[in-house]
N, C-alpha and C positions, 0 to 999 in steps of 0.2 A: 338137574347135577347130583351128580351121588356122593357120596362125601370121598369117594376117591379120587373126586377130580381135585385138580389141584390148584383151581384157582379159589378152592374153600382157603390153602394155607399160605397165601400171600403174607412176608411179611410187610406190616404197617410198622409204622414209626411207633415205635409209644409214644412218646415226649407229646406226640396230636395229639392223643388221647387223653392222659391219666397228666395231669400238671402236676408237680410236685411244689409242697408248701412254698411261696415268695414272700421275704424279707423284704419288702420295698421301700422301709426307711433306708437300707444299708446299699441299694442299689445303684449305684453311681448315674445321671443321666432319665432314670426311671421320671414323666413325668405324674407327679398328683393328680389325683380324680378329675378336681375343676377345669387343671389345664386340658386335659384328654378329654375330656366333655366341649370344650371351646373348641379346640381342635378339627373335633368329630365336627359341628356343626358347622366348620365352617365349611369341612370338605364337604358337606354336604349340599350345604345353600352353594356355593359353586358347582358344583355335579347340574349338569345337563338335565339326566334323568331325578333326581332325586328335590331338585331347588324349588319345583312345584309344589312339592309334599310336604301336610303337616306329620313332623316324623317327631316323634319324645325319645328323648336320649339321655337315658339315667347312666351314672360308670363309678361302679360302686370296688374297690380295690383291682383295679383297672379292669375290673370287666364293665360290658358293657352291654344293656338294655334300648333294644329299640321296639316300642310298640307306635300305638298308634294307628292308620290307616294310611294306604295309599293306591294308588289308582290304578296302578297296572302289577304283574309278577317281576316284569322287568323293575322296573323304582325298588321291586322289594329288596330282589339283588343286589341292584346298586348298591343299597345303601350298606344292604350286609356288608358286601365289597369294598365300600371307602372304612365300614369298621376294623375290617380284618388290616386292610394295610396303613390302619393308622397305627403310627411309633409309639410301640408304649403297653399297645390293647395285649393283652393277655386269655381273652377269653368275651363271646358275643352270643348273646342269645337276639335270636331274630323273630321279635314277634308280630311285625309288623303284620295287620290284615288287609286281607284283597279278596275287592267282589265278585262274585261271581263272574265270568264269561257273560256279558252282555246290560253288568248294571257298570254305574262307573259310583264313588266313594265320594265324589265333587258334583254339590249340584251344580255349576257350571256347564258339566260333562252330556 
């Protein structure tokens, strides 16, 4: 691609990448961090792609951090999608580790 390539200058929505400081105390309907965590953990436990995985969830100021190990890339992606789809979540850091192809993160596999 050259610098003149028009694809390099696509307008992306800035609010997707640059967050305005939020005053969570004054926003109606915004869940507290413990409630967000409980809702996300419930979603992960109900999702067939993540229910057998050991995923640690932390929530701080509506930002979710997923950590631990999962057995597949699909499980990692599904966990991240569940986090982003949880109402009230402002940001997601998906730090889940996936074993290299041919290895398993679970002893039973």
